[in-house]
Each structure stands twice: as structure tokens, then as C-alpha cells.
C-alpha atoms as one frame of an Amber mdcrd trajectory, in Angstrom:
protein
   2.332  13.084  13.055   5.646  11.338  12.383   7.934  13.227  10.008  10.954
  11.604   8.414  13.898  14.036   8.459  16.128  11.997   6.135  16.229   9.889
   2.986  15.018   6.400   4.016  16.673   4.820   0.990  20.038   5.543   2.647
  19.248   3.556   5.777  21.243   0.377   6.349  19.312  -2.845   5.820  18.812
  -4.658   9.125  17.748  -7.877   7.424  15.618  -9.545   4.773  12.236 -11.052
   5.677  13.073 -13.938   3.375   9.805 -15.904   3.198   9.185 -17.992   0.094
   7.468 -16.206  -2.767   3.788 -16.660  -3.506   3.743 -19.160  -6.372   2.982
 -17.679  -9.808  -0.179 -19.734 -10.295  -1.744 -18.027  -7.243  -1.178 -14.599
  -8.796  -3.363 -15.263 -11.816  -6.468 -12.987 -11.877  -8.854 -15.945 -11.642
  -6.966 -17.394  -8.652  -6.885 -13.990  -6.960 -10.656 -13.720  -7.337 -11.097
 -17.189  -5.887  -8.745 -16.428  -3.003 -10.720 -13.401  -1.862 -14.004 -15.245
  -2.352 -12.952 -17.994   0.082 -13.727 -17.889   3.780 -10.998 -15.936   5.545
  -8.053 -18.079   6.681  -6.217 -17.638   9.964  -3.383 -15.162   9.525  -1.814
 -12.358  11.513  -1.545  -8.922   9.917   1.586  -6.886  10.569   1.248  -3.317
  11.837   4.751  -2.052  12.651   3.720   1.608  12.830   0.808   1.147  15.209
   2.988   1.486  18.310   3.918   5.025  17.251   0.401   6.363  17.771  -0.123
   7.739  21.313  -2.780   6.000  23.366  -6.124   7.808  23.204  -5.310   9.722
  20.010  -8.308   9.807  17.673  -7.390   8.218  14.373  -8.629   9.654  11.097
 -10.302   7.249   8.677  -8.874   6.733   5.214  -8.840   4.147   2.446  -6.513
   3.270  -0.404  -6.975   1.231  -3.536  -4.465  -1.558  -4.156  -4.945  -1.777
  -7.942  -3.861  -5.105  -9.449  -3.604  -4.515 -13.183  -4.303  -7.457 -15.490
  -1.388  -7.254 -17.934  -0.690 -10.002 -20.541   2.775 -10.552 -19.062   1.384
 -10.869 -15.544  -0.460  -8.890 -12.890   1.144  -5.629 -11.795   0.534  -3.270
  -8.880  -0.224   0.341  -9.759   1.460   2.870  -7.468   1.990   6.612  -7.290
   4.836   8.898  -6.313   3.448  11.712  -4.162   4.504  15.285  -4.782   7.112
  16.837  -2.503   4.948  19.656  -1.116   2.225  17.559   0.557   1.844  17.810
   4.336   1.609  14.008   4.810   3.937  11.388   3.278   5.367  13.901   0.798
   7.623  12.419  -1.883   6.776   8.844  -0.891   5.413   5.918  -2.876   1.756
   5.299  -2.124  -1.433   3.710  -3.359  -4.122   6.039  -4.685  -6.410   6.940
  -1.813  -7.060   9.394   0.961  -9.172  10.574   3.849 -12.755   9.383   4.217
 -15.396  12.042   3.625 -18.818  12.224   5.259 -20.651  11.306   2.044 -18.566
   8.145   1.485 -20.789   5.134   2.113 -17.887   2.716   2.717 -14.097   2.360
   2.509 -14.605   1.018  -1.014 -16.357   4.240  -2.005 -13.523   6.284  -0.488
 -10.890   4.295  -2.384 -12.756   4.531  -5.701 -13.482   8.253  -5.327  -9.918
   9.096  -4.347  -8.500   7.005  -7.210 -10.636   8.907  -9.701  -9.564  12.244
  -8.205  -5.851  11.469  -7.881  -5.058   9.487 -11.033  -8.229   9.556 -13.153
  -8.869   5.812 -12.788 -12.551   5.382 -13.636 -14.406   2.836 -11.544 -15.777
   1.074 -14.617 -12.326  -0.493 -15.019 -12.199  -1.655 -11.372 -13.450  -4.952
  -9.941 -13.280  -5.073  -6.141 -11.795  -8.269  -4.670 -11.984  -7.453  -0.967
 -10.679  -5.339   1.888  -7.648  -6.221   4.010  -7.507  -5.435   7.759  -7.083
  -1.769   8.646  -3.534  -0.482   8.761  -2.710   2.223  11.335  -0.019   4.665
  10.229   2.393   6.813  12.171   0.565   9.862  10.765  -2.510   8.828  12.792
  -4.653   7.380  10.016  -6.610   4.136  10.140  -6.386   3.018   6.522  -8.610
   0.423   4.857  -6.678  -1.281   2.006  -9.176  -2.081  -0.774  -7.816  -4.688
  -3.196  -9.125  -4.690  -6.760  -8.408  -6.001 -10.228  -8.090  -3.338 -12.923
  -8.833  -4.221 -16.543  -6.950  -2.408 -19.337  -7.185  -0.456 -21.503  -7.610
   2.634 -19.362  -6.283   6.164 -19.359  -4.827   7.859 -16.301  -4.369  11.548
 -15.532  -2.388  12.473 -12.440  -3.575  15.328 -10.248  -0.420  17.502 -10.314
  -1.136  18.776  -6.799  -0.850  15.282  -5.319   0.793  12.873  -7.761   4.181
  13.371  -9.386   4.281  10.027 -11.206   2.263   6.850 -11.807   4.003   3.522
 -12.348   3.522  -0.253 -12.083   5.518  -3.010 -10.369   5.109  -6.742 -11.086
   2.984  -8.331  -8.366   5.312 -11.357  -8.397   8.243  -9.141  -7.382   6.337
  -7.660  -4.435   4.981 -11.041  -3.298   8.463 -12.454  -2.645   9.853 -12.241
   0.892  13.385 -12.040  -0.509  12.530  -8.537  -1.734  11.250  -7.355   1.665
  13.940  -5.438   3.529  13.771  -4.633   7.238  14.854  -1.121   8.218  14.843
   0.839  11.473  15.673   4.323  12.685  15.482   6.489  15.798  12.642   8.970
  16.041  13.344  12.595  17.005  13.368  13.748  20.617  13.812  10.268  22.046
  10.391   9.090  20.856  11.628   5.554  20.295  12.753   3.502  17.366  10.679
   2.800  14.276  10.786  -0.499  12.390   9.595  -0.544   8.789   9.749  -2.587
   5.607  11.104  -1.496   2.244  10.724  -3.062  -1.209  13.067  -1.180  -3.573
  12.194  -1.649  -7.234  14.351  -0.113  -9.949  14.474   3.650  -9.160  11.469
   3.520  -6.797  11.868   3.098  -3.033   8.657   1.544  -1.681   8.634   1.681
   2.102   6.655   2.526   5.234   2.880   2.150   5.208   2.746   1.153   1.532
   5.255  -1.642   2.072   3.423  -2.630   5.261   0.118  -3.051   3.429   1.867
  -5.046   0.704   3.274  -7.284   3.440  -0.276  -7.949   4.638  -1.405  -8.787
   1.106   1.584 -11.143   0.953   0.566 -12.843   4.206  -3.057 -13.093   3.083
  -2.173 -14.752  -0.224   0.196 -17.204   1.502  -2.203 -18.186   4.292
């Protein structure tokens, strides 16, 4: 498992991805539904952390929900701040989700179950759009990103053992390449150099696997 022994928000910015933003009309709930309902276009997912996983290491299955909340002022992305005492990705920004259990019938079931457990988001508010390609993390998980629209009003209750805070970020902000920073740092014990994305928003530093999955949503919507 890769542990980060420093504050990533203090890393120098190597560059900005800089691609044009997804146009606002494509971020409307109806257009998002239509986009996922179309036959899959040709596009190349990014997986910057995949090279960190040793060859032959068995990856653990997991799934996250990428909740796109239908707000009157525009669609937002619901995210969580993980508590500091967790053994994996402690104190980082993440989507609700977690490890697949034997009784889960699909990645969608894992994402829905974990979202209910972590933040109290009941599945009756959730409309699944589709599943993006798996994202392999440096902590040796193969994560299925499940994208869904979420219809307010709904009430959320954070599990205090896992979630320190729940917040939302405008989808339009995250779907703009000018807000995608490139960062890099050396891994301990000469294990190489890690390249990641970051998408700072107000007081929240979105980076690593969460930013990587958002990059893939960005590529998918632009394709």
C-alpha cells in the first residue's frame, strides 16, 4: 500500500492539463442521461496510479458512487472528507464507496450499499447512469466508478468512523481542464515517482484517485 508521508496540497504544481471545459449544455441532467445511454465512444481512460502496483499483486475489488446532484443552480458532485484515523486514504477527499463484499451482486450494489452506510444516502434518491472503466489505485484496489444522478430533497448522515464531512462541488468546475493540476512526488525507499492530478476547490484539496476518476468522467463526457 502506498502511504503519503506529507501534505499533498503543499506540492509544487508541475502544470495544468488545460483542456477546454465540457460545455454547460452537456452537463444538464437530461443530457447526462442521454450521454450514458449512447453507445460508448472511443476514448482512453487515464490510470496514473496503476504503475505503482507490483506485477502479480492480487487487487481487491471496490466500487464508489459518483453522485451528481440535481440542484436548481446546476449539477454538483457530492464528495466526502475521510476521517484521519482510517488505514487507507485517511484525511483525503473521496467518493462514498468501499470494498466489495461477497453478497454484493454487482459494483452498482456495492456503491449503493456503501453510500447508505457511509453517508445515509438512500437508494430511492439515486438513478444510475452507468459505470466508468475500473480505476486501479496505489493502495491495490480495482475500483468501479458508478455514476448516478441524485434527486433532492434527501437527508444525509455521516458515519463518524469513516466520514468527517460531506460537501458538494459544481460539476462545471470539475469538468474544466483549467482546474486540473498535475503534481508529482518521489515515493519512499526509491520506489519511483508518482504522478497525480489535483483539483483544489475552496478549502478542499481533491487529488489522487478521486481526481483521477473525475478526469475519466471528464474524458468520457468530452469524447
